[in-house]
FIVOTI-286518 format. One record per residue (C-alpha): residue number from 1; residue in one letter; chain; x, y, z. Coordinates in nm, 2 decimals. Layout:
% FIVOTI-286518
{atom NUM,"A","A",{X,Y,Z}} ...
% end
This chain:
% FIVOTI-286518
{atom 1,"M","A",{2.15,0.77,-1.32}} {atom 2,"K","A",{2.24,0.88,-0.98}} {atom 3,"I","A",{1.95,1.00,-0.79}} {atom 4,"L","A",{1.97,1.20,-0.48}} {atom 5,"V","A",{1.70,1.25,-0.25}} {atom 6,"V","A",{1.68,1.55,0.00}} {atom 7,"S","A",{1.44,1.48,0.27}} {atom 8,"K","A",{1.40,1.59,0.67}} {atom 9,"L","A",{1.30,1.25,0.73}} {atom 10,"Y","A",{1.25,0.90,0.57}} {atom 11,"L","A",{0.99,0.74,0.77}} {atom 12,"H","A",{0.81,0.52,0.49}} {atom 13,"K","A",{0.72,0.21,0.70}} {atom 14,"N","A",{0.48,0.44,0.91}} {atom 15,"H","A",{0.25,0.34,0.63}} {atom 16,"A","A",{0.11,0.71,0.59}} {atom 17,"G","A",{0.25,1.03,0.46}} {atom 18,"G","A",{0.49,1.18,0.20}} {atom 19,"E","A",{0.77,0.91,0.29}} {atom 20,"A","A",{0.56,0.65,0.19}} {atom 21,"Y","A",{0.47,0.77,-0.12}} {atom 22,"L","A",{0.84,0.89,-0.18}} {atom 23,"H","A",{0.97,0.50,-0.09}} {atom 24,"H","A",{0.74,0.34,-0.38}} {atom 25,"F","A",{0.85,0.61,-0.62}} {atom 26,"L","A",{1.18,0.54,-0.54}} {atom 27,"K","A",{1.19,0.15,-0.57}} {atom 28,"M","A",{1.00,0.20,-0.91}} {atom 29,"L","A",{1.31,0.42,-1.03}} {atom 30,"Q","A",{1.53,0.20,-0.88}} {atom 31,"K","A",{1.38,-0.12,-1.09}} {atom 32,"K","A",{1.51,0.09,-1.39}} {atom 33,"S","A",{1.86,0.05,-1.27}} {atom 34,"N","A",{1.91,0.42,-1.11}} {atom 35,"K","A",{2.12,0.45,-0.85}} {atom 36,"I","A",{1.93,0.60,-0.53}} {atom 37,"K","A",{2.08,0.77,-0.21}} {atom 38,"I","A",{1.87,0.99,0.07}} {atom 39,"N","A",{2.02,1.23,0.23}} {atom 40,"V","A",{1.82,1.31,0.57}} {atom 41,"L","A",{1.87,1.57,0.80}} {atom 42,"L","A",{1.81,1.49,1.14}} {atom 43,"P","A",{2.13,1.26,1.24}} {atom 44,"N","A",{2.07,1.03,1.54}} {atom 45,"N","A",{1.70,1.11,1.52}} {atom 46,"K","A",{1.53,0.82,1.76}} {atom 47,"E","A",{1.26,0.74,1.50}} {atom 48,"M","A",{1.52,0.68,1.24}} {atom 49,"K","A",{1.68,0.43,1.43}} {atom 50,"K","A",{1.37,0.21,1.43}} {atom 51,"Y","A",{1.42,0.12,1.06}} {atom 52,"N","A",{1.62,-0.08,0.85}} {atom 53,"Y","A",{1.69,0.08,0.51}} {atom 54,"E","A",{1.87,-0.22,0.30}} {atom 55,"D","A",{1.70,-0.16,0.02}} {atom 56,"I","A",{1.81,0.21,-0.04}} {atom 57,"I","A",{2.09,0.39,0.10}} {atom 58,"V","A",{2.00,0.65,0.36}} {atom 59,"N","A",{2.25,0.86,0.45}} {atom 60,"E","A",{2.20,1.06,0.81}} {atom 61,"T","A",{2.38,1.38,0.73}} {atom 62,"T","A",{2.41,1.72,0.94}} {atom 63,"D","A",{2.13,1.94,1.03}} {atom 64,"N","A",{2.26,2.21,0.85}} {atom 65,"L","A",{2.09,2.22,0.55}} {atom 66,"D","A",{2.36,2.44,0.35}} {atom 67,"N","A",{2.60,2.18,0.40}} {atom 68,"T","A",{2.37,1.89,0.30}} {atom 69,"L","A",{2.30,2.07,0.01}} {atom 70,"E","A",{2.65,2.02,-0.11}} {atom 71,"Y","A",{2.62,1.67,-0.21}} {atom 72,"C","A",{2.35,1.78,-0.47}} {atom 73,"K","A",{2.62,1.87,-0.72}} {atom 74,"E","A",{2.75,1.48,-0.75}} {atom 75,"A","A",{2.38,1.37,-0.86}} {atom 76,"D","A",{2.22,1.34,-1.20}} {atom 77,"L","A",{1.89,1.44,-1.05}} {atom 78,"V","A",{1.76,1.55,-0.70}} {atom 79,"I","A",{1.43,1.47,-0.58}} {atom 80,"T","A",{1.29,1.67,-0.27}} {atom 81,"H","A",{0.95,1.73,-0.08}} {atom 82,"L","A",{0.78,1.89,0.20}} {atom 83,"D","A",{1.02,2.09,0.46}} {atom 84,"V","A",{1.34,2.10,0.27}} {atom 85,"A","A",{1.18,2.16,-0.07}} {atom 86,"Y","A",{1.21,2.53,-0.12}} {atom 87,"D","A",{1.56,2.57,-0.03}} {atom 88,"T","A",{1.69,2.25,-0.22}} {atom 89,"I","A",{1.51,2.34,-0.53}} {atom 90,"K","A",{1.65,2.71,-0.50}} {atom 91,"Y","A",{2.00,2.56,-0.46}} {atom 92,"C","A",{1.95,2.34,-0.78}} {atom 93,"L","A",{1.84,2.56,-1.01}} {atom 94,"K","A",{2.15,2.80,-0.90}} {atom 95,"N","A",{2.39,2.55,-0.98}} {atom 96,"N","A",{2.23,2.42,-1.29}} {atom 97,"I","A",{2.12,2.07,-1.14}} {atom 98,"P","A",{1.81,1.89,-1.26}} {atom 99,"N","A",{1.57,1.87,-0.99}} {atom 100,"M","A",{1.22,1.72,-0.88}} {atom 101,"F","A",{0.96,1.87,-0.67}} {atom 102,"I","A",{0.72,1.58,-0.52}} {atom 103,"L","A",{0.39,1.76,-0.40}} {atom 104,"H","A",{0.18,1.57,-0.17}} {atom 105,"N","A",{-0.05,1.83,-0.09}} {atom 106,"S","A",{-0.14,2.21,-0.16}} {atom 107,"L","A",{0.10,2.47,-0.01}} {atom 108,"D","A",{-0.03,2.78,0.21}} {atom 109,"L","A",{0.19,3.03,0.05}} {atom 110,"Y","A",{0.29,3.09,-0.29}} {atom 111,"N","A",{0.58,2.89,-0.41}} {atom 112,"P","A",{0.78,3.05,-0.72}} {atom 113,"F","A",{0.87,2.72,-0.81}} {atom 114,"I","A",{0.51,2.61,-0.89}} {atom 115,"E","A",{0.54,2.82,-1.23}} {atom 116,"D","A",{0.91,2.77,-1.33}} {atom 117,"E","A",{0.95,2.54,-1.58}} {atom 118,"R","A",{1.33,2.42,-1.48}} {atom 119,"C","A",{1.16,2.24,-1.17}} {atom 120,"M","A",{0.99,1.92,-1.24}} {atom 121,"K","A",{0.67,1.89,-1.05}} {atom 122,"I","A",{0.51,1.57,-0.94}} {atom 123,"F","A",{0.16,1.57,-0.81}} {atom 124,"N","A",{0.01,1.28,-0.61}} {atom 125,"S","A",{-0.35,1.37,-0.74}} {atom 126,"H","A",{-0.54,1.60,-0.99}} {atom 127,"Y","A",{-0.70,1.75,-0.70}} {atom 128,"V","A",{-0.41,1.90,-0.56}} {atom 129,"K","A",{-0.28,2.05,-0.91}} {atom 130,"N","A",{-0.63,2.19,-0.96}} {atom 131,"D","A",{-0.60,2.35,-0.66}} {atom 132,"Y","A",{-0.31,2.58,-0.77}} {atom 133,"L","A",{-0.49,2.65,-1.08}} {atom 134,"N","A",{-0.80,2.74,-0.86}} {atom 135,"R","A",{-0.52,3.00,-0.67}} {atom 136,"G","A",{-0.42,3.14,-1.01}} {atom 137,"L","A",{-0.12,2.95,-1.03}} {atom 138,"V","A",{-0.04,2.76,-1.34}} {atom 139,"P","A",{0.20,2.46,-1.32}} {atom 140,"N","A",{0.47,2.44,-1.56}} {atom 141,"N","A",{0.65,2.12,-1.63}} {atom 142,"Y","A",{0.46,1.92,-1.41}} {atom 143,"H","A",{0.32,1.52,-1.40}} {atom 144,"I","A",{0.06,1.34,-1.25}} {atom 145,"L","A",{0.14,1.02,-1.03}} {atom 146,"Y","A",{-0.07,0.85,-0.77}} {atom 147,"P","A",{0.04,0.68,-0.52}} {atom 148,"Y","A",{0.16,0.32,-0.54}} {atom 149,"T","A",{-0.04,0.03,-0.38}} {atom 150,"D","A",{0.11,-0.29,-0.40}} {atom 151,"F","A",{-0.20,-0.45,-0.56}} {atom 152,"P","A",{-0.07,-0.76,-0.67}} {atom 153,"K","A",{0.03,-0.88,-0.28}} {atom 154,"F","A",{-0.24,-0.74,-0.10}} {atom 155,"S","A",{-0.54,-0.86,-0.35}} {atom 156,"K","A",{-0.38,-1.22,-0.24}} {atom 157,"F","A",{-0.57,-1.20,0.08}} {atom 158,"R","A",{-0.92,-1.07,-0.07}} {atom 159,"D","A",{-1.11,-1.42,0.02}} {atom 160,"N","A",{-0.94,-1.41,0.38}} {atom 161,"K","A",{-1.24,-1.26,0.57}} {atom 162,"K","A",{-1.26,-1.51,0.89}} {atom 163,"E","A",{-1.16,-1.22,1.11}} {atom 164,"R","A",{-1.30,-0.93,0.98}} {atom 165,"K","A",{-1.52,-0.77,1.25}} {atom 166,"Y","A",{-1.39,-0.42,1.30}} {atom 167,"I","A",{-1.48,-0.06,1.17}} {atom 168,"T","A",{-1.15,0.06,1.15}} {atom 169,"L","A",{-0.98,0.43,1.19}} {atom 170,"I","A",{-0.59,0.48,1.14}} {atom 171,"N","A",{-0.44,0.81,1.28}} {atom 172,"P","A",{-0.71,0.89,1.50}} {atom 173,"S","A",{-0.68,1.29,1.52}} {atom 174,"E","A",{-0.92,1.56,1.47}} {atom 175,"N","A",{-0.80,1.64,1.13}} {atom 176,"K","A",{-0.92,1.25,1.03}} {atom 177,"G","A",{-1.27,1.32,1.14}} {atom 178,"A","A",{-1.18,1.08,1.48}} {atom 179,"D","A",{-1.45,1.30,1.64}} {atom 180,"V","A",{-1.71,1.17,1.41}} {atom 181,"V","A",{-1.58,0.80,1.46}} {atom 182,"L","A",{-1.62,0.84,1.84}} {atom 183,"R","A",{-1.95,0.95,1.83}} {atom 184,"L","A",{-2.03,0.66,1.62}} {atom 185,"A","A",{-1.88,0.41,1.84}} {atom 186,"K","A",{-2.07,0.59,2.13}} {atom 187,"K","A",{-2.41,0.52,1.93}} {atom 188,"K","A",{-2.33,0.18,1.75}} {atom 189,"T","A",{-2.25,-0.01,2.08}} {atom 190,"K","A",{-2.28,-0.36,1.90}} {atom 191,"E","A",{-2.00,-0.29,1.65}} {atom 192,"K","A",{-1.66,-0.31,1.74}} {atom 193,"F","A",{-1.43,-0.04,1.63}} {atom 194,"L","A",{-1.01,-0.06,1.58}} {atom 195,"I","A",{-0.82,0.23,1.63}} {atom 196,"V","A",{-0.51,0.27,1.52}} {atom 197,"K","A",{-0.24,0.53,1.63}} {atom 198,"G","A",{-0.12,0.71,1.34}} {atom 199,"G","A",{0.27,0.74,1.27}} {atom 200,"Y","A",{0.29,1.09,1.30}} {atom 201,"Y","A",{0.23,1.36,1.58}} {atom 202,"P","A",{0.13,1.15,1.87}} {atom 203,"H","A",{0.01,1.46,2.06}} {atom 204,"H","A",{-0.25,1.52,1.81}} {atom 205,"Q","A",{-0.40,1.19,1.93}} {atom 206,"E","A",{-0.38,1.20,2.28}} {atom 207,"Y","A",{-0.72,1.31,2.35}} {atom 208,"F","A",{-0.93,1.05,2.10}} {atom 209,"I","A",{-0.68,0.76,2.22}} {atom 210,"N","A",{-0.78,0.80,2.60}} {atom 211,"E","A",{-1.18,0.84,2.49}} {atom 212,"F","A",{-1.15,0.54,2.26}} {atom 213,"Q","A",{-1.00,0.36,2.51}} {atom 214,"N","A",{-1.28,0.40,2.78}} {atom 215,"L","A",{-1.51,0.28,2.52}} {atom 216,"P","A",{-1.57,-0.15,2.56}} {atom 217,"N","A",{-1.67,-0.17,2.19}} {atom 218,"C","A",{-1.34,0.00,2.06}} {atom 219,"H","A",{-0.98,-0.15,2.04}} {atom 220,"V","A",{-0.68,0.07,2.02}} {atom 221,"I","A",{-0.34,-0.06,1.89}} {atom 222,"D","A",{0.01,0.09,1.79}} {atom 223,"N","A",{0.09,0.16,1.43}} {atom 224,"T","A",{0.20,-0.16,1.34}} {atom 225,"K","A",{0.44,-0.30,1.06}} {atom 226,"N","A",{0.23,-0.57,0.99}} {atom 227,"I","A",{-0.06,-0.38,0.85}} {atom 228,"I","A",{-0.21,-0.67,0.65}} {atom 229,"R","A",{-0.26,-0.89,0.94}} {atom 230,"E","A",{-0.31,-0.68,1.21}} {atom 231,"I","A",{-0.52,-0.43,1.04}} {atom 232,"Y","A",{-0.66,-0.52,0.71}} {atom 233,"L","A",{-0.71,-0.87,0.77}} {atom 234,"K","A",{-0.92,-0.77,1.10}} {atom 235,"S","A",{-1.12,-0.49,0.91}} {atom 236,"K","A",{-1.45,-0.53,0.77}} {atom 237,"I","A",{-1.53,-0.14,0.71}} {atom 238,"I","A",{-1.26,0.13,0.68}} {atom 239,"L","A",{-1.36,0.52,0.80}} {atom 240,"Q","A",{-1.21,0.80,0.68}} {atom 241,"P","A",{-1.44,1.07,0.75}} {atom 242,"T","A",{-1.14,1.35,0.69}} {atom 243,"N","A",{-1.21,1.69,0.57}} {atom 244,"Y","A",{-0.90,1.71,0.39}} {atom 245,"E","A",{-0.71,1.43,0.23}} {atom 246,"T","A",{-0.53,1.49,-0.11}} {atom 247,"Y","A",{-0.54,1.10,-0.20}} {atom 248,"G","A",{-0.59,0.87,0.09}} {atom 249,"M","A",{-0.33,0.57,0.08}} {atom 250,"V","A",{-0.55,0.37,0.36}} {atom 251,"S","A",{-0.86,0.36,0.17}} {atom 252,"A","A",{-0.63,0.30,-0.14}} {atom 253,"E","A",{-0.49,-0.02,0.03}} {atom 254,"A","A",{-0.79,-0.15,0.19}} {atom 255,"S","A",{-0.94,-0.16,-0.17}} {atom 256,"C","A",{-0.71,-0.40,-0.29}} {atom 257,"F","A",{-0.83,-0.64,-0.01}} {atom 258,"G","A",{-1.19,-0.57,-0.12}} {atom 259,"I","A",{-1.27,-0.39,0.22}} {atom 260,"P","A",{-1.57,-0.10,0.17}} {atom 261,"C","A",{-1.44,0.24,0.26}} {atom 262,"I","A",{-1.68,0.53,0.38}} {atom 263,"V","A",{-1.53,0.87,0.33}} {atom 264,"N","A",{-1.64,1.23,0.37}} {atom 265,"Q","A",{-1.80,1.36,0.04}} {atom 266,"N","A",{-1.63,1.68,0.04}} {atom 267,"S","A",{-1.30,1.56,0.04}} {atom 268,"P","A",{-1.19,1.59,-0.33}} {atom 269,"G","A",{-0.88,1.36,-0.30}} {atom 270,"L","A",{-1.05,1.07,-0.15}} {atom 271,"V","A",{-1.34,1.13,-0.38}} {atom 272,"E","A",{-1.06,1.09,-0.69}} {atom 273,"N","A",{-0.90,0.82,-0.54}} {atom 274,"L","A",{-1.23,0.59,-0.49}} {atom 275,"G","A",{-1.44,0.71,-0.80}} {atom 276,"K","A",{-1.74,0.95,-0.79}} {atom 277,"V","A",{-1.95,0.67,-0.69}} {atom 278,"C","A",{-1.82,0.57,-0.37}} {atom 279,"L","A",{-1.98,0.54,0.02}} {atom 280,"S","A",{-1.98,0.86,0.19}} {atom 281,"G","A",{-2.09,1.06,0.43}} {atom 282,"I","A",{-2.13,1.42,0.50}} {atom 283,"D","A",{-1.87,1.62,0.72}} {atom 284,"K","A",{-1.95,1.60,1.06}} {atom 285,"N","A",{-2.29,1.45,1.00}} {atom 286,"V","A",{-2.28,1.12,1.23}} {atom 287,"T","A",{-2.62,1.02,1.11}} {atom 288,"S","A",{-2.50,1.01,0.74}} {atom 289,"Y","A",{-2.18,0.75,0.84}} {atom 290,"E","A",{-2.47,0.59,1.02}} {atom 291,"K","A",{-2.72,0.52,0.77}} {atom 292,"V","A",{-2.39,0.39,0.52}} {atom 293,"I","A",{-2.26,0.13,0.78}} {atom 294,"D","A",{-2.63,0.00,0.84}} {atom 295,"S","A",{-2.64,-0.02,0.50}} {atom 296,"L","A",{-2.34,-0.25,0.47}} {atom 297,"S","A",{-2.49,-0.50,0.73}} {atom 298,"I","A",{-2.72,-0.64,0.44}} {atom 299,"P","A",{-2.48,-0.90,0.32}} {atom 300,"Q","A",{-2.57,-0.87,-0.05}} {atom 301,"N","A",{-2.48,-0.50,-0.05}} {atom 302,"Y","A",{-2.16,-0.55,0.12}} {atom 303,"H","A",{-2.07,-0.81,-0.14}} {atom 304,"I","A",{-2.13,-0.56,-0.41}} {atom 305,"W","A",{-1.93,-0.27,-0.26}} {atom 306,"S","A",{-1.68,-0.52,-0.19}} {atom 307,"N","A",{-1.64,-0.63,-0.58}} {atom 308,"Y","A",{-1.67,-0.27,-0.67}} {atom 309,"Y","A",{-1.39,-0.13,-0.44}} {atom 310,"Y","A",{-1.16,-0.44,-0.56}} {atom 311,"E","A",{-1.22,-0.36,-0.91}} {atom 312,"Q","A",{-1.14,0.01,-0.88}} {atom 313,"A","A",{-0.82,-0.08,-0.68}} {atom 314,"E","A",{-0.69,-0.30,-0.96}} {atom 315,"E","A",{-0.81,-0.02,-1.22}} {atom 316,"R","A",{-0.59,0.25,-1.00}} {atom 317,"Y","A",{-0.28,0.01,-1.00}} {atom 318,"N","A",{-0.28,-0.02,-1.39}} {atom 319,"E","A",{-0.33,0.35,-1.40}} {atom 320,"V","A",{-0.04,0.40,-1.14}} {atom 321,"L","A",{0.21,0.18,-1.37}} {atom 322,"Y","A",{0.10,0.36,-1.68}} {atom 323,"Q","A",{0.14,0.70,-1.55}} {atom 324,"F","A",{0.50,0.58,-1.41}} {atom 325,"D","A",{0.61,0.45,-1.74}} {atom 326,"D","A",{0.48,0.80,-1.92}} {atom 327,"F","A",{0.68,0.98,-1.66}} {atom 328,"Y","A",{0.99,0.77,-1.69}} {atom 329,"K","A",{0.97,0.80,-2.08}} {atom 330,"K","A",{0.94,1.16,-2.10}} {atom 331,"Y","A",{1.16,1.30,-1.78}} {atom 332,"I","A",{1.42,1.05,-1.72}} {atom 333,"N","A",{1.51,0.78,-1.99}} {atom 334,"L","A",{1.56,1.09,-2.24}} {atom 335,"D","A",{1.75,0.86,-2.49}} 
% end
């Protein structure tokens, strides 16, 4: 099957966001002998030039979406998401081209394709699907597919704990709870904090990066391609006090290493990711996170939670494989 992806960008190696989810999904499709091509709309983009796409063909097209969409006629299936989804699906429906819409989050405005059975929807969590139901929208023709995490690869490093000394925040922006972590770092001066710049919207992180850099117990690093060595193997705890996360790739990956994750208990996506029983704080209540960190300073407690998260990660990995096989049988391998 010839599959064409229409996307504004394809920055999957940022280890975050929709492109990372999309990349893993496409790799799974490609293993089934499907031919994958990706058309991106921002030719000569500086960030795009950093990447090597030897594993999947990426075509830099014109920034004129109408011209880019003409390529859809050559495909057996068109996959799209985020910024260009509305126009791409509209074009496919008009031209009777099978199409698929990946929904990484909830949309603020009504999208007519949610209830159109001619458009296949992929939700990255039950939370996102249920959010539409709560808005009075009933998705038709949909499938739940959690983000893929490379458990077999990551789990090999589970027992490598010699350098794990940091409490880590990835993407120090306000919506990721950087204000909570900043106050924690100022209170818990004996703890070492690792602050990893996010792959998107650097201007949203400038204030917090400057504040963290002024604290002697905080180490700030750039977003790195070697996420295993530079981040996970140096982290003893992952902090995600974000209010809104539809699933949470960081905690899903960290769990594969047996790293306990502390999340905001009012972030449904993270709770779905980690399970109803998970380490959590309450919104902006710094003391609630501090108590959990202190509890993990007891070796026995840390060991129990490390094992628990690791087992959860293995269970999720198997669930993703089942979800994908079920999806593939129903919607791709129709023969």
